[in-house]
N, C-alpha and C positions, 0 to 999 in steps of 0.2 A: 591658117586662121579663117580664110574665106570658106573652106569646107565646113568649119564649125558652124558658121552662120546659116549654112544650108541644112544643118543636121537638127531635126526636131528634138533629139535627145539633149543637145546643147541648151536649147531654150527651156526645156523642162527642168534641167539641173539648175540653170541660172535663176529661174523663177523661184524654185524652192529655196535656194541659198539667199535670194533677195528677201524672202519672207522671214527667214531666220535672222539675217543680218539686221533687219529693221524691226524685228519683233512684231510683224504684222500677222496676227492669228497664230503664229508659231513661235514659241519661246522655250528654251531649254529648262529642265528641272534639275537642280544641282543637289546631290546627296550631301549630308552633313559631315562628310569626311573628305580628305584629299583624293582627287581623281586624276589619273594620268591616262590619256587616250593614246594608243599606238595605232597608227593607220598608214595608208598609202593612197596614191591616186589610181593605181593600176589594178585591174582584175587579176593580174598575174602575180606570182610570188615575189615578195621583196624582203623577206626575212622578218616579218612582223612577230611571229611566234618565237623566233630565236631571241628577239629583243625583249619580249615579255619574260622569257626564261631568265635572261641576263638581269633584268631589273628585279624580278621576284627573288632571285637568289641573293642579291645585294640587300634589298629592303627588308627581307624576312629575318635578317640577322638581329633586328631590333624590334620590329612591329609585326602584327598579324596582317598579312597581305591577302587580299581577295582578288582573284583573277576571274573576270566575267567575259564570257564569249557568247556569241549567238548559238553556236553548236550546229554549224552547217552540215546538212545531210544526216543529222541524227534521226533516230526513229522514235524518240520521245518528244513530248510537247510541253510547252510552258516552262516554268522554273524547275530546274533539276540540279541537285547537289551532286557533283562528281567527286570532289575531294574535300573532306572536312577535317581541317587541322591535321593533315598528313595521312588520313585514312580514306581509301577509295570506296565509293558507294555506288558506282555505276559501271556498266559495261561499255565497250567501245561503241556498240550500236546506240546505246542510250546517250552517250556523251558527244559523239562526233570525234573526228580525227584529232584536231588540235587540242581540245579539252582533255581527251584521254591521254595524249602524249604528255601534256604538262602535268597531269596527275601522276602518271607513271614516273616522271622525273622527280616530283616533289613528294612522292610517297614516303612517309616517315618524318616529314618536316612539320612540326606542330604549329608553325607560324604561316602556313600557306593553305588556303582553301580555294577551290575552283568550282564555279557554277556556270550553267548555261541557261539562257533565257532569250527568246526573240525580242521581248520588250526590255530593253536595257534599264530603264528607269525602275520597273518592277523588280528586276533582278538585283539591282543595286540596293534597293530598300530592304529586300529580304536578306541579302548578305550582311548588311549592316545590323539589322534588327535580330536576325536569327543566329548568325554565325559570329557576330561581334568583330568583323574585320575593321581594321583601323585605316586602311588605305586601299583604294581600288585601282587595278590595272584593267583597262578595257582593250581587249584584243580586236583589231579591225573595226575601229569606231570613228574614224575621221568623217565618214559620211553619215554616221548616226548622230545627228545633231540634237535629237530630242533630250538627250542626257547632258547636263552641264559637266564641265571638266575644268580643272585648274591648269593643266598643261596638255597641249596638243603636240605630240611628237609625230612628225611626218617622215616616213621613209621614202627615199627616191632611189631608183636605180638608173644607170646611164641610159638605158633604152627608153625610159619614160620621156626623156627630153625631146625625142624625135617622134614619139608615138602620137596617135590620133584618138579622138573620142570614140567610144562605142557607137555604132556597130562597125565602124571603119577601122578601129584600132582596139587597144585594150584599156584606154583611160576611162575611168568612171567619172572624172571631173576634169575640166581644163586646167592647164598649168597655173592659171591666174588664181586658183583656189589655194595655192601655196600661202597666200597672204593670211589665211586663218591660222596657220601653224605658229607655235611658239618656238619651235626648233626644228631644223631640217637635218635628217641623218642620211648620209650618202652610203648606200648599201653596196655590198660585194666589192669593196675596194681592193681586196687581195687578187681579184681576177679581172675586174673592169674598173680600174682607177679613173676618176674624173674629178673635176672641180666644178663647183656650182655656188652661186651667190644670189640671194634674192633680197633686195632692199636692205633692211637692217636686221634680218633674221639671223639667229644663231645657227651656225652650221657645224656639224660634227661628222666624223668619218667612222664607219663601222667596218672592222676587220674580223674575219674568222681566222683563228689560229689554232695551233696544237691539235691538228687533225689526228684522230686515232681510229683504228679499226677494232671492233668488238665482236665476239662470237655470240652464239645463241644463249649462252649463260652469262652474258654481259661481262665477260673477261676480256681484257685488252690483249690484242696480239702484239707481242713485243719484238720477237725475233723471227719466228717461223711463219712465213706467209704462204698461202696457196700459190701455185705457179701462175695461175690466171683466174680471172673472175668473169662471170656474166653480170654486168651491172644494170640496175633498173631503178626507176623512180616514177612516182605519180605525184608530181608537184605542179604548182602554177607556173614554174619556170625551170623545166628539167635541164636546159642547156647549162645552167650554172653548176649543177651537180656533175655533169659530164666534164665540164671544163676543170673543175677542181681535181677530179680523178686524173685527168691528163697532166695537170700541173704537178701533181704529187708523184707522177710516174708509176701509178698503180697499174699493174698489168690487166687490162680489160680486153677480152677477146670479142665482146659484143656488148652494145649498150641498147637497152630497151626503154624508150620514152613512152610513158603511159599518161592518160588523162589525170588531172588533179582529182584527189579523193577516190581513186580507183579502189574497188572493193576486194579484189584478189580472190574471190571465191572460185574462179576458174583460172588459176594461175599455178599449174603444177611445177614443182621444182625437180629437175632431173637429178637423182642421187649421184650421178657421175660427175656433176658440175659443181662449182662453187659460186655462190651468188653474193653480191654486195649491193646494199641499198642504203637508204637514209633511215634515221630513227623513226620518222613519221610513218614510213612504209613498213618498217620492221615490226612495229607493234600490231600491225594488222594481219600478220602471218603467223602460222604455227611455228614455234621455235624448232629449228632443225640443225644438226651438226654442220651442214654445208651452207648455212645462211649467216651472213655477217652484215654489220652496219657501220657506217662512218659517222663519227661524232666529232665535235669541235668546241672550242671556247670562243667567246666574243670579247673584243676589245674596242672601246669607244672612248678615246682620250677626251677628258673634260666633261663628259655627259653627266656622270654621277654627281660631280661637284655642282653643275648647273641645276640639277634637280633638287639637291639638298638646299641650295641657296634660294631657289624659286619657291619652294614649299616650306621653307624655314624648318628643315629637318636636321637633326644632329646625329651624325654617324661617325 
């Protein structure tokens, strides 16, 4: 805590939050439809996009869901439609990793649209007016306070609780910012179980389950597995992927940890080896017979009921 007070970044973040909290010159603008923000405190991976996928899959059974992202490291600018009612309109370079992955997953679903925009308020307006979305999911928006929301879902991983603020650690905000959240979701419970409570906040636990390996044609491997893999990932938190493979007893002869949003343009695959990666990394590579990816399902007991009650939704 003392280190925070000596950190200029702490005072910058605190001052900005103070202005929003008290509406001094800065106040959020709320779209005319329900908005759910999914975010975290850390600059490392916490499973935000997996949670967005989980919620969009559930909510799109009844209503047209819009997913709005910043589009980190994309080569396009401004507002850009990536997926319109199940049809993809953008390339990986134009969309950015997460937006393209979500579009890849929801291709063919007429009740899901995905857009990217640096200015979330503008992006939300366009998705509502031009695409007719009935509910918005904001990926990585806990710090983007310019846009109003009905629910703030905050993901925490065990490592966040002992981490420090940037640049001395990976936290984008101090732990005291948890007070803004409507619900806290404890991530990676299947590999790093932990308990956490904060005042009267609702707390849920997120588990990944039903892990499956798919080949380059998106066919699940059921019985015959390669004898060993070279595993790799370019995530914000690669260790959790390595830990999953270890827990699943998947034969990994070598693990390669790469920077988040790695572009893979100079990442040759040896045809004599078999490679295993994440879905986010898989979509950035040319499909090949020796390339596989690990996918999974999400379980968060009680969260869907909490959202339905909070937003007065009937499912």
